[in-house]
VEXLUM-408183 format. One line per field, with one value per atom (N, C-alpha, C): atom name; residue in one letter; residue number from 1; x, y, z. Coordinates in steps of 0.05 Angstrom, whole numbers, plus 5000, padded with zeros to 4 digits. Layout:
BEGIN
name [CA | ...]
resn [A | ...]
resi [NUM | ...]
east [X | ...]
north [Y | ...]
up [Z | ...]
//
This chain:
BEGIN
name [N | CA | C | N | CA | C | N | CA | C | N | CA | C | N | CA | C | N | CA | C | N | CA | C | N | CA | C | N | CA | C | N | CA | C | N | CA | C | N | CA | C | N | CA | C | N | CA | C | N | CA | C | N | CA | C | N | CA | C | N | CA | C | N | CA | C | N | CA | C | N | CA | C | N | CA | C | N | CA | C | N | CA | C | N | CA | C | N | CA | C | N | CA | C | N | CA | C | N | CA | C | N | CA | C | N | CA | C | N | CA | C | N | CA | C | N | CA | C | N | CA | C | N | CA | C | N | CA | C | N | CA | C | N | CA | C | N | CA | C | N | CA | C | N | CA | C | N | CA | C | N | CA | C | N | CA | C | N | CA | C | N | CA | C | N | CA | C | N | CA | C | N | CA | C | N | CA | C | N | CA | C | N | CA | C | N | CA | C | N | CA | C | N | CA | C | N | CA | C | N | CA | C | N | CA | C | N | CA | C | N | CA | C | N | CA | C | N | CA | C | N | CA | C | N | CA | C | N | CA | C | N | CA | C | N | CA | C | N | CA | C | N | CA | C | N | CA | C | N | CA | C | N | CA | C | N | CA | C | N | CA | C | N | CA | C | N | CA | C | N | CA | C | N | CA | C | N | CA | C | N | CA | C | N | CA | C | N | CA | C | N | CA | C | N | CA | C | N | CA | C | N | CA | C | N | CA | C | N | CA | C | N | CA | C | N | CA | C | N | CA | C | N | CA | C | N | CA | C | N | CA | C | N | CA | C | N | CA | C | N | CA | C | N | CA | C | N | CA | C | N | CA | C | N | CA | C | N | CA | C | N | CA | C | N | CA | C | N | CA | C | N | CA | C | N | CA | C | N | CA | C | N | CA | C | N | CA | C | N | CA | C | N | CA | C | N | CA | C | N | CA | C | N | CA | C | N | CA | C | N | CA | C | N | CA | C | N | CA | C | N | CA | C | N | CA | C | N | CA | C | N | CA | C | N | CA | C | N | CA | C | N | CA | C | N | CA | C | N | CA | C | N | CA | C | N | CA | C | N | CA | C | N | CA | C | N | CA | C | N | CA | C | N | CA | C | N | CA | C | N | CA | C | N | CA | C | N | CA | C | N | CA | C | N | CA | C | N | CA | C | N | CA | C | N | CA | C | N | CA | C | N | CA | C | N | CA | C | N | CA | C | N | CA | C | N | CA | C | N | CA | C | N | CA | C | N | CA | C | N | CA | C | N | CA | C | N | CA | C | N | CA | C | N | CA | C | N | CA | C | N | CA | C | N | CA | C | N | CA | C | N | CA | C | N | CA | C | N | CA | C | N | CA | C | N | CA | C | N | CA | C | N | CA | C | N | CA | C | N | CA | C | N | CA | C | N | CA | C | N | CA | C]
resn [M | M | M | S | S | S | P | P | P | R | R | R | T | T | T | K | K | K | L | L | L | A | A | A | F | F | F | L | L | L | L | L | L | A | A | A | L | L | L | A | A | A | A | A | A | L | L | L | P | P | P | L | L | L | L | L | L | E | E | E | I | I | I | G | G | G | V | V | V | L | L | L | I | I | I | R | R | R | L | L | L | G | G | G | Q | Q | Q | A | A | A | I | I | I | G | G | G | F | F | F | A | A | A | R | R | R | L | L | L | A | A | A | L | L | L | L | L | L | V | V | V | I | I | I | A | A | A | T | T | T | A | A | A | I | I | I | L | L | L | G | G | G | T | T | T | I | I | I | V | V | V | I | I | I | R | R | R | R | R | R | V | V | V | G | G | G | V | V | V | S | S | S | M | M | M | V | V | V | S | S | S | R | R | R | A | A | A | L | L | L | Q | Q | Q | G | G | G | I | I | I | E | E | E | R | R | R | G | G | G | R | R | R | D | D | D | G | G | G | L | L | L | G | G | G | P | P | P | I | I | I | L | L | L | D | D | D | G | G | G | F | F | F | L | L | L | Q | Q | Q | V | V | V | V | V | V | A | A | A | G | G | G | M | M | M | L | L | L | L | L | L | I | I | I | F | F | F | P | P | P | G | G | G | V | V | V | I | I | I | S | S | S | D | D | D | A | A | A | I | I | I | G | G | G | I | I | I | L | L | L | L | L | L | L | L | L | V | V | V | P | P | P | P | P | P | L | L | L | R | R | R | H | H | H | W | W | W | L | L | L | I | I | I | S | S | S | S | S | S | G | G | G | I | I | I | L | L | L | K | K | K | I | I | I | F | F | F | G | G | G | S | S | S | V | V | V | S | S | S | F | F | F | E | E | E | G | G | G | A | A | A | D | D | D | G | G | G | R | R | R | Y | Y | Y | K | K | K | G | G | G | P | P | P | E | E | E | K | K | K | T | T | T | P | P | P | D | D | D | G | G | G | K | K | K | A | A | A | D | D | D | D | D | D | D | D | D | A | A | A | H | H | H | S | S | S | V | V | V | T | T | T | I | I | I | E | E | E | G | G | G | E | E | E | Y | Y | Y | E | E | E | R | R | R | L | L | L | S | S | S | E | E | E | K | K | K | T | T | T | I | I | I | P | P | P | A | A | A | E | E | E | R | R | R | A | A | A | V | V | V | R | R | R | R | R | R | T | T | T | R | R | R]
resi [1 | 1 | 1 | 2 | 2 | 2 | 3 | 3 | 3 | 4 | 4 | 4 | 5 | 5 | 5 | 6 | 6 | 6 | 7 | 7 | 7 | 8 | 8 | 8 | 9 | 9 | 9 | 10 | 10 | 10 | 11 | 11 | 11 | 12 | 12 | 12 | 13 | 13 | 13 | 14 | 14 | 14 | 15 | 15 | 15 | 16 | 16 | 16 | 17 | 17 | 17 | 18 | 18 | 18 | 19 | 19 | 19 | 20 | 20 | 20 | 21 | 21 | 21 | 22 | 22 | 22 | 23 | 23 | 23 | 24 | 24 | 24 | 25 | 25 | 25 | 26 | 26 | 26 | 27 | 27 | 27 | 28 | 28 | 28 | 29 | 29 | 29 | 30 | 30 | 30 | 31 | 31 | 31 | 32 | 32 | 32 | 33 | 33 | 33 | 34 | 34 | 34 | 35 | 35 | 35 | 36 | 36 | 36 | 37 | 37 | 37 | 38 | 38 | 38 | 39 | 39 | 39 | 40 | 40 | 40 | 41 | 41 | 41 | 42 | 42 | 42 | 43 | 43 | 43 | 44 | 44 | 44 | 45 | 45 | 45 | 46 | 46 | 46 | 47 | 47 | 47 | 48 | 48 | 48 | 49 | 49 | 49 | 50 | 50 | 50 | 51 | 51 | 51 | 52 | 52 | 52 | 53 | 53 | 53 | 54 | 54 | 54 | 55 | 55 | 55 | 56 | 56 | 56 | 57 | 57 | 57 | 58 | 58 | 58 | 59 | 59 | 59 | 60 | 60 | 60 | 61 | 61 | 61 | 62 | 62 | 62 | 63 | 63 | 63 | 64 | 64 | 64 | 65 | 65 | 65 | 66 | 66 | 66 | 67 | 67 | 67 | 68 | 68 | 68 | 69 | 69 | 69 | 70 | 70 | 70 | 71 | 71 | 71 | 72 | 72 | 72 | 73 | 73 | 73 | 74 | 74 | 74 | 75 | 75 | 75 | 76 | 76 | 76 | 77 | 77 | 77 | 78 | 78 | 78 | 79 | 79 | 79 | 80 | 80 | 80 | 81 | 81 | 81 | 82 | 82 | 82 | 83 | 83 | 83 | 84 | 84 | 84 | 85 | 85 | 85 | 86 | 86 | 86 | 87 | 87 | 87 | 88 | 88 | 88 | 89 | 89 | 89 | 90 | 90 | 90 | 91 | 91 | 91 | 92 | 92 | 92 | 93 | 93 | 93 | 94 | 94 | 94 | 95 | 95 | 95 | 96 | 96 | 96 | 97 | 97 | 97 | 98 | 98 | 98 | 99 | 99 | 99 | 100 | 100 | 100 | 101 | 101 | 101 | 102 | 102 | 102 | 103 | 103 | 103 | 104 | 104 | 104 | 105 | 105 | 105 | 106 | 106 | 106 | 107 | 107 | 107 | 108 | 108 | 108 | 109 | 109 | 109 | 110 | 110 | 110 | 111 | 111 | 111 | 112 | 112 | 112 | 113 | 113 | 113 | 114 | 114 | 114 | 115 | 115 | 115 | 116 | 116 | 116 | 117 | 117 | 117 | 118 | 118 | 118 | 119 | 119 | 119 | 120 | 120 | 120 | 121 | 121 | 121 | 122 | 122 | 122 | 123 | 123 | 123 | 124 | 124 | 124 | 125 | 125 | 125 | 126 | 126 | 126 | 127 | 127 | 127 | 128 | 128 | 128 | 129 | 129 | 129 | 130 | 130 | 130 | 131 | 131 | 131 | 132 | 132 | 132 | 133 | 133 | 133 | 134 | 134 | 134 | 135 | 135 | 135 | 136 | 136 | 136 | 137 | 137 | 137 | 138 | 138 | 138 | 139 | 139 | 139 | 140 | 140 | 140 | 141 | 141 | 141 | 142 | 142 | 142 | 143 | 143 | 143 | 144 | 144 | 144 | 145 | 145 | 145 | 146 | 146 | 146 | 147 | 147 | 147 | 148 | 148 | 148 | 149 | 149 | 149 | 150 | 150 | 150 | 151 | 151 | 151 | 152 | 152 | 152 | 153 | 153 | 153 | 154 | 154 | 154 | 155 | 155 | 155 | 156 | 156 | 156 | 157 | 157 | 157 | 158 | 158 | 158 | 159 | 159 | 159 | 160 | 160 | 160 | 161 | 161 | 161 | 162 | 162 | 162 | 163 | 163 | 163 | 164 | 164 | 164 | 165 | 165 | 165 | 166 | 166 | 166 | 167 | 167 | 167 | 168 | 168 | 168 | 169 | 169 | 169 | 170 | 170 | 170 | 171 | 171 | 171 | 172 | 172 | 172 | 173 | 173 | 173 | 174 | 174 | 174 | 175 | 175 | 175]
east [3600 | 3611 | 3632 | 3630 | 3648 | 3676 | 3696 | 3724 | 3727 | 3713 | 3715 | 3704 | 3681 | 3669 | 3688 | 3700 | 3719 | 3743 | 3753 | 3776 | 3768 | 3744 | 3735 | 3731 | 3720 | 3717 | 3744 | 3763 | 3790 | 3804 | 3801 | 3813 | 3800 | 3774 | 3760 | 3768 | 3771 | 3780 | 3809 | 3826 | 3853 | 3855 | 3836 | 3837 | 3824 | 3808 | 3794 | 3813 | 3835 | 3853 | 3865 | 3872 | 3883 | 3863 | 3839 | 3818 | 3813 | 3813 | 3810 | 3832 | 3857 | 3879 | 3876 | 3869 | 3865 | 3843 | 3821 | 3798 | 3805 | 3820 | 3828 | 3846 | 3865 | 3883 | 3868 | 3850 | 3834 | 3816 | 3803 | 3786 | 3802 | 3826 | 3844 | 3852 | 3857 | 3864 | 3840 | 3816 | 3792 | 3783 | 3783 | 3772 | 3793 | 3818 | 3839 | 3844 | 3868 | 3876 | 3861 | 3858 | 3845 | 3816 | 3801 | 3773 | 3772 | 3791 | 3791 | 3797 | 3816 | 3823 | 3799 | 3785 | 3761 | 3739 | 3736 | 3717 | 3724 | 3749 | 3758 | 3754 | 3760 | 3757 | 3728 | 3711 | 3682 | 3669 | 3677 | 3665 | 3675 | 3700 | 3710 | 3695 | 3689 | 3674 | 3646 | 3633 | 3607 | 3607 | 3627 | 3629 | 3632 | 3647 | 3650 | 3624 | 3609 | 3583 | 3564 | 3564 | 3546 | 3552 | 3578 | 3586 | 3578 | 3583 | 3576 | 3546 | 3530 | 3501 | 3490 | 3500 | 3489 | 3498 | 3522 | 3534 | 3517 | 3509 | 3493 | 3464 | 3453 | 3424 | 3419 | 3439 | 3434 | 3426 | 3440 | 3434 | 3407 | 3401 | 3376 | 3352 | 3355 | 3333 | 3329 | 3350 | 3347 | 3333 | 3341 | 3328 | 3298 | 3292 | 3264 | 3248 | 3260 | 3246 | 3240 | 3260 | 3256 | 3235 | 3235 | 3215 | 3186 | 3183 | 3157 | 3148 | 3165 | 3158 | 3167 | 3182 | 3193 | 3220 | 3231 | 3258 | 3278 | 3301 | 3321 | 3343 | 3342 | 3363 | 3361 | 3338 | 3334 | 3347 | 3341 | 3355 | 3385 | 3394 | 3423 | 3436 | 3424 | 3435 | 3434 | 3412 | 3409 | 3431 | 3435 | 3457 | 3484 | 3488 | 3513 | 3519 | 3499 | 3503 | 3509 | 3497 | 3503 | 3531 | 3541 | 3568 | 3588 | 3581 | 3598 | 3598 | 3575 | 3574 | 3592 | 3591 | 3608 | 3638 | 3645 | 3673 | 3682 | 3664 | 3671 | 3674 | 3658 | 3661 | 3687 | 3696 | 3721 | 3745 | 3745 | 3767 | 3769 | 3793 | 3795 | 3791 | 3774 | 3768 | 3740 | 3738 | 3712 | 3693 | 3704 | 3687 | 3676 | 3693 | 3683 | 3664 | 3668 | 3649 | 3622 | 3622 | 3597 | 3582 | 3596 | 3583 | 3572 | 3588 | 3580 | 3555 | 3554 | 3530 | 3506 | 3510 | 3487 | 3477 | 3495 | 3486 | 3472 | 3474 | 3459 | 3430 | 3422 | 3395 | 3378 | 3358 | 3343 | 3330 | 3316 | 3304 | 3324 | 3348 | 3369 | 3379 | 3382 | 3391 | 3370 | 3344 | 3323 | 3321 | 3326 | 3326 | 3350 | 3373 | 3396 | 3392 | 3380 | 3375 | 3354 | 3333 | 3312 | 3321 | 3338 | 3344 | 3370 | 3391 | 3416 | 3432 | 3430 | 3448 | 3442 | 3416 | 3410 | 3421 | 3427 | 3438 | 3467 | 3480 | 3507 | 3505 | 3485 | 3481 | 3465 | 3478 | 3465 | 3448 | 3456 | 3442 | 3420 | 3417 | 3397 | 3370 | 3351 | 3324 | 3306 | 3287 | 3269 | 3243 | 3223 | 3198 | 3194 | 3189 | 3187 | 3160 | 3157 | 3133 | 3109 | 3114 | 3091 | 3084 | 3098 | 3091 | 3103 | 3118 | 3131 | 3158 | 3163 | 3188 | 3211 | 3233 | 3257 | 3280 | 3291 | 3313 | 3325 | 3343 | 3359 | 3344 | 3327 | 3315 | 3286 | 3271 | 3244 | 3239 | 3220 | 3213 | 3194 | 3189 | 3171 | 3143 | 3134 | 3107 | 3108 | 3131 | 3133 | 3140 | 3143 | 3150 | 3180 | 3189 | 3217 | 3230 | 3253 | 3267 | 3288 | 3278 | 3295 | 3317 | 3313 | 3333 | 3357 | 3355 | 3377 | 3402 | 3399 | 3422 | 3422 | 3402 | 3400 | 3414 | 3422 | 3434 | 3419 | 3411 | 3396 | 3415 | 3417 | 3434 | 3416 | 3417 | 3401 | 3418 | 3405 | 3420 | 3402 | 3414 | 3399 | 3412 | 3397 | 3408 | 3398 | 3412 | 3405 | 3411 | 3392 | 3396 | 3412 | 3434 | 3451 | 3443 | 3431 | 3422 | 3395 | 3379 | 3352 | 3350 | 3371 | 3370 | 3351 | 3335 | 3318 | 3332 | 3326 | 3338 | 3321 | 3333 | 3317 | 3304 | 3282 | 3266 | 3282 | 3299 | 3314 | 3336 | 3343 | 3364 | 3352 | 3326 | 3314 | 3313 | 3313 | 3312 | 3283 | 3280 | 3253 | 3252 | 3229 | 3224 | 3219 | 3231 | 3226 | 3212 | 3193 | 3179 | 3182]
north [3809 | 3828 | 3845 | 3871 | 3890 | 3888 | 3897 | 3896 | 3913 | 3935 | 3952 | 3938 | 3924 | 3909 | 3886 | 3873 | 3851 | 3862 | 3885 | 3898 | 3906 | 3918 | 3926 | 3902 | 3880 | 3856 | 3844 | 3845 | 3834 | 3851 | 3878 | 3895 | 3892 | 3889 | 3884 | 3857 | 3837 | 3811 | 3812 | 3828 | 3831 | 3848 | 3867 | 3884 | 3871 | 3850 | 3838 | 3827 | 3812 | 3803 | 3826 | 3848 | 3871 | 3884 | 3886 | 3896 | 3878 | 3851 | 3832 | 3835 | 3838 | 3841 | 3867 | 3888 | 3914 | 3913 | 3901 | 3899 | 3881 | 3859 | 3841 | 3855 | 3871 | 3886 | 3906 | 3921 | 3940 | 3927 | 3905 | 3891 | 3878 | 3868 | 3857 | 3878 | 3903 | 3925 | 3932 | 3930 | 3939 | 3918 | 3893 | 3873 | 3855 | 3856 | 3840 | 3815 | 3805 | 3782 | 3757 | 3752 | 3727 | 3725 | 3747 | 3747 | 3744 | 3758 | 3756 | 3727 | 3714 | 3687 | 3668 | 3672 | 3656 | 3661 | 3686 | 3693 | 3679 | 3680 | 3667 | 3637 | 3624 | 3595 | 3588 | 3604 | 3598 | 3599 | 3619 | 3621 | 3599 | 3590 | 3568 | 3542 | 3538 | 3514 | 3516 | 3539 | 3543 | 3537 | 3547 | 3541 | 3512 | 3498 | 3469 | 3454 | 3462 | 3450 | 3455 | 3480 | 3486 | 3469 | 3467 | 3451 | 3422 | 3410 | 3382 | 3378 | 3396 | 3393 | 3396 | 3414 | 3420 | 3400 | 3391 | 3375 | 3352 | 3335 | 3311 | 3318 | 3337 | 3343 | 3358 | 3371 | 3387 | 3368 | 3347 | 3328 | 3315 | 3306 | 3293 | 3312 | 3337 | 3357 | 3362 | 3363 | 3367 | 3343 | 3319 | 3295 | 3293 | 3301 | 3301 | 3321 | 3344 | 3364 | 3355 | 3341 | 3331 | 3309 | 3292 | 3270 | 3282 | 3304 | 3316 | 3333 | 3335 | 3350 | 3379 | 3386 | 3414 | 3414 | 3438 | 3440 | 3433 | 3422 | 3415 | 3435 | 3456 | 3476 | 3494 | 3501 | 3518 | 3507 | 3482 | 3470 | 3468 | 3462 | 3460 | 3488 | 3509 | 3535 | 3544 | 3537 | 3543 | 3529 | 3504 | 3489 | 3500 | 3508 | 3519 | 3545 | 3562 | 3587 | 3581 | 3560 | 3553 | 3542 | 3527 | 3518 | 3541 | 3560 | 3584 | 3599 | 3601 | 3614 | 3599 | 3573 | 3557 | 3562 | 3563 | 3568 | 3596 | 3616 | 3643 | 3644 | 3629 | 3628 | 3614 | 3595 | 3582 | 3600 | 3616 | 3635 | 3655 | 3660 | 3680 | 3708 | 3723 | 3750 | 3758 | 3783 | 3794 | 3799 | 3809 | 3815 | 3789 | 3769 | 3744 | 3730 | 3733 | 3722 | 3736 | 3762 | 3777 | 3768 | 3766 | 3757 | 3728 | 3711 | 3683 | 3682 | 3698 | 3698 | 3708 | 3728 | 3738 | 3717 | 3701 | 3680 | 3657 | 3656 | 3636 | 3643 | 3668 | 3677 | 3668 | 3650 | 3638 | 3659 | 3680 | 3698 | 3712 | 3718 | 3731 | 3712 | 3686 | 3666 | 3664 | 3662 | 3660 | 3684 | 3707 | 3732 | 3731 | 3723 | 3721 | 3702 | 3679 | 3659 | 3669 | 3682 | 3691 | 3715 | 3732 | 3757 | 3756 | 3744 | 3747 | 3723 | 3702 | 3680 | 3665 | 3664 | 3650 | 3664 | 3690 | 3704 | 3695 | 3683 | 3672 | 3650 | 3634 | 3612 | 3623 | 3638 | 3652 | 3636 | 3611 | 3595 | 3578 | 3579 | 3562 | 3575 | 3559 | 3569 | 3545 | 3548 | 3527 | 3538 | 3522 | 3530 | 3515 | 3530 | 3518 | 3504 | 3491 | 3476 | 3495 | 3520 | 3539 | 3550 | 3541 | 3550 | 3576 | 3589 | 3614 | 3608 | 3625 | 3622 | 3632 | 3617 | 3626 | 3622 | 3644 | 3641 | 3668 | 3668 | 3692 | 3715 | 3709 | 3731 | 3725 | 3747 | 3745 | 3765 | 3759 | 3778 | 3798 | 3821 | 3841 | 3831 | 3810 | 3800 | 3780 | 3776 | 3760 | 3731 | 3723 | 3695 | 3692 | 3667 | 3661 | 3666 | 3679 | 3683 | 3660 | 3638 | 3614 | 3617 | 3634 | 3637 | 3653 | 3667 | 3684 | 3668 | 3645 | 3630 | 3601 | 3593 | 3565 | 3559 | 3534 | 3524 | 3499 | 3498 | 3474 | 3458 | 3433 | 3414 | 3395 | 3395 | 3376 | 3353 | 3330 | 3307 | 3283 | 3261 | 3237 | 3215 | 3195 | 3172 | 3147 | 3126 | 3099 | 3080 | 3063 | 3044 | 3021 | 3015 | 2994 | 2966 | 2965 | 2939 | 2942 | 2922 | 2922 | 2897 | 2891 | 2868 | 2873 | 2853 | 2855 | 2839 | 2847 | 2834 | 2810 | 2787 | 2764 | 2769 | 2756 | 2761 | 2754 | 2734 | 2726 | 2747 | 2764 | 2784 | 2811 | 2814 | 2840 | 2848 | 2873 | 2883 | 2882 | 2870 | 2867 | 2881 | 2892 | 2904 | 2882 | 2886 | 2867 | 2883 | 2870 | 2884 | 2871]
up [3585 | 3604 | 3589 | 3594 | 3581 | 3592 | 3578 | 3588 | 3613 | 3615 | 3639 | 3663 | 3660 | 3681 | 3690 | 3671 | 3678 | 3694 | 3685 | 3699 | 3727 | 3730 | 3757 | 3775 | 3764 | 3780 | 3788 | 3770 | 3776 | 3797 | 3795 | 3816 | 3843 | 3843 | 3869 | 3881 | 3864 | 3874 | 3885 | 3872 | 3882 | 3907 | 3910 | 3934 | 3958 | 3954 | 3977 | 3998 | 3991 | 4013 | 4028 | 4014 | 4028 | 4047 | 4039 | 4056 | 4080 | 4075 | 4097 | 4118 | 4109 | 4128 | 4144 | 4130 | 4144 | 4165 | 4157 | 4176 | 4200 | 4194 | 4216 | 4235 | 4225 | 4242 | 4260 | 4247 | 4263 | 4284 | 4276 | 4294 | 4317 | 4311 | 4331 | 4351 | 4342 | 4360 | 4377 | 4366 | 4381 | 4401 | 4394 | 4413 | 4425 | 4415 | 4426 | 4409 | 4411 | 4394 | 4402 | 4427 | 4436 | 4426 | 4429 | 4419 | 4389 | 4375 | 4346 | 4337 | 4351 | 4344 | 4349 | 4371 | 4376 | 4355 | 4346 | 4326 | 4300 | 4292 | 4267 | 4268 | 4291 | 4295 | 4295 | 4308 | 4309 | 4282 | 4266 | 4239 | 4221 | 4225 | 4209 | 4216 | 4241 | 4250 | 4238 | 4240 | 4228 | 4198 | 4184 | 4155 | 4149 | 4165 | 4162 | 4166 | 4186 | 4192 | 4169 | 4158 | 4136 | 4112 | 4105 | 4081 | 4085 | 4108 | 4113 | 4112 | 4123 | 4123 | 4095 | 4080 | 4053 | 4032 | 4034 | 4013 | 4004 | 4022 | 4015 | 4009 | 4024 | 4021 | 3995 | 3984 | 3959 | 3937 | 3933 | 3911 | 3916 | 3940 | 3945 | 3942 | 3950 | 3945 | 3916 | 3900 | 3871 | 3859 | 3866 | 3855 | 3863 | 3888 | 3897 | 3881 | 3876 | 3860 | 3832 | 3820 | 3793 | 3792 | 3812 | 3814 | 3817 | 3831 | 3835 | 3811 | 3790 | 3767 | 3768 | 3788 | 3790 | 3777 | 3774 | 3764 | 3786 | 3778 | 3797 | 3799 | 3783 | 3783 | 3808 | 3817 | 3840 | 3865 | 3873 | 3896 | 3893 | 3869 | 3864 | 3868 | 3857 | 3861 | 3890 | 3904 | 3932 | 3948 | 3943 | 3956 | 3950 | 3924 | 3916 | 3932 | 3935 | 3950 | 3979 | 3990 | 4018 | 4021 | 4001 | 4002 | 3999 | 3982 | 3979 | 4006 | 4019 | 4045 | 4065 | 4065 | 4083 | 4077 | 4052 | 4045 | 4053 | 4050 | 4058 | 4089 | 4103 | 4132 | 4141 | 4126 | 4133 | 4129 | 4108 | 4103 | 4126 | 4136 | 4157 | 4146 | 4158 | 4149 | 4157 | 4163 | 4172 | 4149 | 4127 | 4104 | 4092 | 4088 | 4077 | 4096 | 4123 | 4142 | 4140 | 4137 | 4135 | 4110 | 4087 | 4063 | 4066 | 4079 | 4084 | 4101 | 4122 | 4140 | 4125 | 4108 | 4092 | 4073 | 4061 | 4043 | 4057 | 4083 | 4098 | 4103 | 4096 | 4100 | 4076 | 4080 | 4058 | 4039 | 4049 | 4030 | 4012 | 4023 | 4006 | 3985 | 3992 | 3972 | 3950 | 3957 | 3938 | 3919 | 3931 | 3915 | 3895 | 3904 | 3887 | 3864 | 3870 | 3850 | 3829 | 3839 | 3820 | 3804 | 3815 | 3801 | 3785 | 3795 | 3781 | 3774 | 3790 | 3786 | 3760 | 3752 | 3727 | 3703 | 3705 | 3683 | 3677 | 3697 | 3692 | 3672 | 3674 | 3656 | 3632 | 3614 | 3593 | 3574 | 3569 | 3550 | 3562 | 3588 | 3602 | 3599 | 3589 | 3589 | 3594 | 3611 | 3618 | 3629 | 3630 | 3641 | 3668 | 3689 | 3715 | 3718 | 3741 | 3747 | 3749 | 3755 | 3757 | 3730 | 3708 | 3681 | 3673 | 3691 | 3684 | 3669 | 3649 | 3634 | 3651 | 3651 | 3665 | 3646 | 3637 | 3618 | 3611 | 3592 | 3587 | 3573 | 3554 | 3539 | 3532 | 3528 | 3519 | 3497 | 3480 | 3459 | 3471 | 3456 | 3468 | 3475 | 3462 | 3468 | 3492 | 3504 | 3528 | 3523 | 3498 | 3492 | 3492 | 3494 | 3495 | 3468 | 3467 | 3442 | 3440 | 3429 | 3428 | 3407 | 3387 | 3366 | 3375 | 3397 | 3406 | 3413 | 3426 | 3436 | 3426 | 3410 | 3403 | 3377 | 3375 | 3350 | 3342 | 3317 | 3307 | 3291 | 3297 | 3282 | 3268 | 3242 | 3226 | 3217 | 3215 | 3206 | 3202 | 3193 | 3189 | 3206 | 3212 | 3227 | 3216 | 3222 | 3213 | 3236 | 3243 | 3263 | 3251 | 3264 | 3253 | 3263 | 3286 | 3296 | 3309 | 3304 | 3316 | 3333 | 3348 | 3365 | 3389 | 3394 | 3418 | 3440 | 3464 | 3487 | 3494 | 3498 | 3506 | 3533 | 3538 | 3562 | 3587 | 3586 | 3610 | 3617 | 3598 | 3604 | 3609 | 3606 | 3610 | 3639 | 3644 | 3672 | 3681 | 3705 | 3716 | 3742 | 3748 | 3775 | 3795 | 3818 | 3840 | 3862 | 3875 | 3896 | 3922]
//
């Protein structure tokens, strides 16, 4: 990320609370304090429900995907975006609530995951269950450019002990 992009992101992040306060004041003038308070409380309750629902199921969905031979990163990122949506709904503010509600829309989350979120993890590259390459860079012929971000460590090893586990201490499956 360039220094200008970082500065713009930092300024936008600093301006967000000021925008939230301004929009809350305007909305409070338009609809009244009582309705605005109910709206803020309702979205906070919705955010709490989303976080509780997603928290436990995110890990189980990722493990199920891995067991079926699919990648586990997609469900984890999907769950992460849902938790972020829940947190944005908990924070008082109309802008954060709007972003949180948008993140609850499944097609939008899938589009974010497939288009941009994986770029944050610059060194992650893997092949999905569908055989398509998913990663940071490709060469002009469409193959993965593994040399761009990879490090090869060469070395030697020696096994110090070759102890076998006695049969009575071995782990056995019980049915």
